C-alpha positions as CSV (number, residue, x, y, z in Angstrom):
1,M,39.9,5.0,-15.1
2,N,38.0,5.5,-11.9
3,L,36.9,9.0,-13.1
4,F,35.0,7.4,-16.0
5,R,33.1,4.8,-13.9
6,P,30.2,7.0,-13.0
7,F,29.7,8.1,-16.6
8,L,29.9,4.5,-17.9
9,K,27.2,3.5,-15.4
10,I,24.9,6.3,-16.6
11,L,25.6,5.3,-20.2
12,L,24.8,1.7,-19.4
13,I,21.5,2.7,-17.8
14,L,20.5,4.9,-20.8
15,L,21.5,2.2,-23.2
16,T,19.3,-0.4,-21.4
17,Q,16.4,2.1,-21.6
18,V,16.9,2.6,-25.3
19,L,17.2,-1.1,-26.1
20,Y,14.3,-2.3,-23.9
21,G,12.1,0.7,-23.9
22,Q,12.3,1.1,-20.1
23,Q,12.0,4.5,-18.4
24,T,11.1,6.2,-15.1
25,E,8.8,9.2,-15.2
26,P,7.9,11.6,-12.4
27,W,4.1,11.9,-12.3
28,Q,2.1,14.5,-10.4
29,I,-1.5,15.8,-10.2
30,T,-1.8,19.5,-9.5
31,L,-4.7,20.5,-7.2
32,S,-5.9,23.9,-6.0
33,K,-3.7,23.9,-2.9
34,G,-1.0,21.4,-3.7
35,R,0.0,18.4,-5.6
36,L,0.1,14.6,-5.6
37,A,3.3,13.0,-6.6
38,G,4.4,9.6,-7.8
39,T,6.8,7.6,-10.0
40,L,5.8,5.7,-13.1
41,L,8.1,2.9,-14.0
42,L,7.3,2.1,-17.7
43,A,8.3,-1.5,-18.6
44,D,8.3,-0.9,-22.4
45,S,7.8,2.2,-24.4
46,T,7.4,0.4,-27.7
47,Q,4.1,-1.4,-26.9
48,K,1.3,-1.4,-24.4
49,T,1.8,-3.1,-21.1
50,P,-0.3,-3.8,-18.0
51,V,0.2,-1.2,-15.3
52,V,-0.2,-1.7,-11.6
53,L,-1.1,1.2,-9.2
54,L,0.8,0.5,-6.0
55,I,-0.8,2.1,-3.0
56,P,1.3,2.4,0.3
57,G,0.2,1.4,3.8
58,S,-0.6,3.2,6.9
59,G,1.2,6.1,8.6
60,P,3.5,8.5,6.7
61,T,4.5,5.9,4.2
62,D,5.9,7.1,0.9
63,R,5.9,5.6,-2.7
64,N,8.7,3.2,-1.9
65,G,7.1,1.7,1.2
66,N,9.2,3.8,3.6
67,S,8.6,6.1,6.5
68,I,10.5,8.0,9.1
69,S,10.5,5.0,11.4
70,H,11.5,2.4,8.9
71,K,13.1,2.0,5.4
72,N,12.5,-1.4,3.6
73,N,11.9,-0.2,0.0
74,A,9.2,-2.9,-0.3
75,L,7.2,-1.1,-2.9
76,K,10.2,0.1,-4.9
77,L,11.5,-3.5,-5.0
78,L,8.1,-4.7,-6.1
79,A,7.9,-2.2,-8.9
80,D,11.4,-3.1,-10.1
81,S,10.5,-6.8,-10.0
82,L,7.3,-6.3,-12.0
83,K,9.2,-4.4,-14.6
84,Q,11.3,-7.5,-15.3
85,H,8.1,-9.3,-16.3
86,H,6.9,-6.6,-18.7
87,I,4.5,-5.0,-16.2
88,S,4.6,-1.2,-15.6
89,S,3.7,0.4,-12.3
90,L,2.8,3.7,-10.8
91,R,3.8,4.1,-7.1
92,I,2.5,7.1,-5.2
93,D,3.2,9.3,-2.2
94,K,0.1,9.7,0.0
95,R,-1.2,13.1,0.6
96,M,1.2,15.1,2.9
97,V,3.9,12.4,2.5
98,G,7.1,12.6,0.4
99,Q,6.6,15.0,-2.5
100,S,2.7,15.1,-2.2
101,R,2.7,18.5,-0.6
102,F,-0.2,20.8,0.2
103,K,-0.4,24.4,1.5
104,D,-2.1,25.0,4.8
105,L,-3.1,21.3,5.2
106,T,-2.5,19.6,8.6
107,E,-3.2,16.1,9.7
108,K,-6.3,17.2,11.5
109,D,-7.9,17.9,8.1
110,L,-7.3,14.4,6.7
111,T,-9.9,11.8,6.4
112,F,-9.7,8.3,5.0
113,D,-12.2,9.2,2.3
114,R,-9.8,11.9,1.1
115,Y,-7.1,9.2,0.5
116,V,-9.7,7.2,-1.5
117,Q,-10.5,10.3,-3.7
118,D,-6.7,10.8,-4.3
119,V,-6.4,7.2,-5.6
120,I,-9.4,7.8,-7.8
121,L,-7.6,10.8,-9.3
122,W,-4.5,8.6,-10.0
123,L,-6.7,6.0,-11.7
124,Q,-8.3,8.6,-13.9
125,K,-4.9,9.8,-14.9
126,L,-3.8,6.3,-15.8
127,K,-7.0,5.7,-17.8
128,N,-6.2,8.7,-19.9
129,D,-2.8,7.3,-20.8
130,K,-3.0,5.1,-23.9
131,R,0.3,3.3,-23.2
132,F,-1.4,0.8,-21.0
133,S,-3.3,-2.4,-21.9
134,K,-5.0,-2.7,-18.5
135,I,-5.0,-1.2,-15.1
136,I,-4.6,-3.2,-11.9
137,V,-5.1,-1.7,-8.4
138,A,-2.7,-3.2,-5.8
139,G,-2.8,-1.9,-2.2
140,H,-0.5,-2.8,0.6
141,S,-1.8,-2.9,4.2
142,Q,-4.0,0.2,4.7
143,G,-3.6,0.8,0.9
144,A,-5.5,-2.4,0.2
145,L,-8.7,-0.9,1.6
146,T,-8.0,2.5,0.0
147,G,-7.5,0.8,-3.4
148,L,-10.6,-1.4,-2.9
149,L,-12.9,1.5,-2.3
150,A,-11.4,3.3,-5.3
151,A,-11.9,0.2,-7.5
152,Q,-15.6,0.3,-6.7
153,K,-15.8,3.8,-8.3
154,I,-13.4,3.5,-11.3
155,P,-13.6,0.5,-13.6
156,V,-10.2,-1.4,-13.5
157,A,-9.1,-4.8,-14.8
158,A,-8.4,-6.3,-11.4
159,Y,-7.8,-5.7,-7.7
160,I,-4.9,-7.1,-5.5
161,S,-4.8,-7.0,-1.7
162,I,-1.3,-7.4,-0.3
163,S,-1.2,-7.9,3.5
164,G,-4.5,-6.2,3.8
165,A,-6.8,-6.3,6.8
166,G,-10.1,-8.3,6.7
167,R,-11.7,-6.5,9.6
168,P,-12.5,-2.9,10.5
169,I,-9.4,-1.2,11.7
170,N,-10.8,-0.7,15.2
171,E,-10.9,-4.5,15.6
172,V,-7.3,-4.8,14.2
173,L,-6.1,-2.0,16.6
174,K,-7.5,-3.9,19.6
175,Q,-5.7,-7.0,18.6
176,Q,-2.4,-5.1,18.1
177,L,-2.7,-3.5,21.5
178,Q,-3.8,-6.5,23.5
179,G,-0.3,-6.8,25.0
180,L,-0.5,-3.5,26.9
181,V,-0.7,-3.5,30.6
182,P,-4.4,-3.9,31.7
183,Q,-5.0,-0.3,32.7
184,V,-3.5,1.2,29.6
185,K,-5.3,-1.4,27.4
186,Q,-8.7,-0.6,28.9
187,K,-8.2,3.0,28.2
188,A,-7.0,2.3,24.6
189,Y,-10.1,0.2,24.1
190,Q,-12.4,2.9,25.4
191,I,-10.8,5.4,23.0
192,I,-11.2,3.0,20.1
193,D,-14.9,2.4,20.9
194,S,-15.6,6.1,21.0
195,L,-13.9,6.8,17.7
196,S,-15.6,3.9,16.0
197,Q,-18.9,5.5,17.1
198,G,-18.0,8.9,15.7
199,Y,-17.0,10.6,19.0
200,T,-13.6,12.2,19.5
201,V,-11.7,12.0,22.7
202,P,-10.1,15.5,23.3
203,H,-7.7,14.6,26.3
204,I,-5.2,11.9,25.5
205,S,-2.1,11.5,27.7
206,G,0.8,9.1,28.4
207,P,1.8,6.3,26.1
208,L,-1.4,6.5,24.0
209,F,-0.9,10.0,22.9
210,M,1.0,9.4,19.7
211,L,-1.4,6.8,18.5
212,F,-4.6,8.6,19.4
213,R,-3.6,12.3,19.5
214,P,-6.6,14.6,18.7
215,S,-5.2,15.7,15.3
216,V,-5.5,12.1,13.9
217,Q,-8.8,11.1,15.5
218,K,-10.9,12.4,12.6
219,F,-8.9,10.1,10.2
220,L,-9.1,7.1,12.5
221,S,-12.9,7.6,12.9
222,T,-13.5,7.7,9.1
223,W,-11.2,4.7,8.6
224,M,-13.1,2.6,11.2
225,K,-16.4,2.9,9.4
226,Y,-15.3,0.5,6.7
227,D,-15.3,-3.4,6.9
228,P,-12.8,-4.5,4.2
229,A,-14.4,-7.9,3.8
230,I,-17.9,-6.4,3.3
231,E,-16.5,-4.0,0.8
232,L,-14.7,-6.7,-1.1
233,S,-17.9,-8.6,-1.5
234,K,-19.1,-5.8,-3.6
235,L,-16.4,-6.2,-6.2
236,S,-17.1,-8.4,-9.3
237,I,-13.7,-8.0,-11.1
238,P,-10.9,-10.5,-10.7
239,I,-9.4,-10.4,-7.2
240,L,-6.1,-11.7,-5.7
241,I,-5.5,-11.8,-2.0
242,V,-1.9,-12.3,-0.9
243,H,-0.8,-12.7,2.7
244,G,2.2,-14.0,4.6
245,T,2.3,-16.5,7.5
246,T,4.7,-14.3,9.5
247,D,2.9,-11.0,9.2
248,L,3.2,-9.5,12.7
249,Q,0.5,-6.8,12.1
250,I,-2.3,-8.5,10.2
251,P,-2.8,-12.2,10.8
252,V,-3.7,-14.8,8.1
253,K,-7.2,-15.1,9.4
254,D,-7.9,-11.6,7.9
255,A,-7.0,-12.8,4.4
256,K,-9.2,-15.9,4.9
257,R,-12.1,-13.7,5.9
258,L,-11.7,-11.6,2.8
259,K,-11.8,-14.8,0.7
260,K,-14.9,-16.0,2.6
261,M,-16.8,-12.9,1.8
262,N,-15.8,-13.1,-1.9
263,P,-15.4,-16.8,-2.8
264,K,-14.4,-16.0,-6.4
265,A,-11.3,-14.2,-5.2
266,K,-7.9,-16.1,-5.4
267,L,-6.2,-16.5,-2.1
268,V,-2.4,-17.2,-1.8
269,I,-0.8,-17.6,1.5
270,I,3.0,-17.3,1.3
271,K,5.0,-19.2,4.0
272,D,7.5,-17.0,6.0
273,M,6.5,-13.8,4.3
274,N,6.1,-10.9,6.8
275,H,4.2,-7.6,6.6
276,V,6.9,-5.8,4.6
277,L,7.0,-8.6,2.1
278,K,10.4,-10.0,3.1
279,K,11.2,-13.6,4.2
280,A,11.2,-13.7,8.0
281,G,10.6,-16.2,10.7
282,A,8.2,-16.1,13.6
283,D,10.7,-14.5,16.0
284,R,9.5,-11.0,16.6
285,Q,12.8,-9.2,16.9
286,E,14.3,-10.9,13.9
287,N,11.1,-10.2,11.9
288,L,11.2,-6.5,12.8
289,K,14.8,-6.2,11.7
290,T,13.7,-6.6,8.0
291,Y,11.7,-3.4,8.4
292,H,15.0,-1.6,8.3
293,Q,16.7,-3.6,5.6
294,P,16.1,-1.7,2.2
295,H,18.4,-3.9,0.3
296,R,16.9,-7.2,1.5
297,A,15.1,-8.9,-1.4
298,L,11.3,-9.4,-1.4
299,H,10.2,-12.9,-0.6
300,R,11.0,-14.8,-3.7
301,E,7.4,-16.2,-4.1
302,L,5.6,-12.9,-4.1
303,T,6.5,-11.6,-7.6
304,P,5.7,-14.9,-9.4
305,V,2.2,-14.9,-7.7
306,L,1.4,-11.4,-8.9
307,V,2.8,-11.9,-12.4
308,D,0.8,-15.1,-12.9
309,F,-2.4,-13.4,-11.8
310,I,-1.8,-10.3,-14.0
311,K,-0.7,-12.3,-17.1
312,H,-3.8,-14.4,-17.0
313,L,-6.2,-11.5,-16.9
314,K,-8.5,-11.3,-20.0
């Protein structure tokens, strides 16, 4: 009987897809020197559904919300959760991450604007697919700004910021690094100020090398030129801002600044939700443990907030 269990499991999955019209599709965009890759989770193949483009956060973060340093499956769990409410999703690997591979491309060639252009390509692909009733852009962390800038270029039904910053990243970085010893902090702030003014710093040593290594300075500099709150003020489509009270990386004040700059936006603050969208308290070590718990459920209040917003879009 044990021999048949794997086959029974596969049969059950296929049966569910047939009965409810649910399916997963690998998507890709082929470019001259590589490809962008993602996963479409189709909630229903028998009729049109809304589709959410889920954009991952900073660092080498893949379509599931995971990187080399942590695995929490936040975006995969979110996609699965949305599917249960008849909402499709496309989650994507950023350029040079996961299966989005490019020949002869190194991190020194990356710019923040290139990420925005990639999101625009995904939106254009979604718009050409007639299976969807409306397209919603939802970015997590850094992806919130990437998606915001893309939504300014391509008409979409709505925009969602999840744990997104409300200030330029140079200000956020200074806040995140304020706990360093004074001498190192002073050097870090000097580097940040130089990059924000468009000047690179060729010689980085010691504990600051990984964060400010020369090969990522071009990317950081192009990222720093954007103020998310000012960019949000330019959007006239429905907007949802979602943030957690125990986010260790981006404080709630950022979400409130976003709301202030676009008063028509809907702001929802979720108690005890952290940066990776899990329930966590204020204790830093316990909070950080959830970054490495891929099977831990999302905060139970997150999906209902997103679903309610999407279902009420006209």
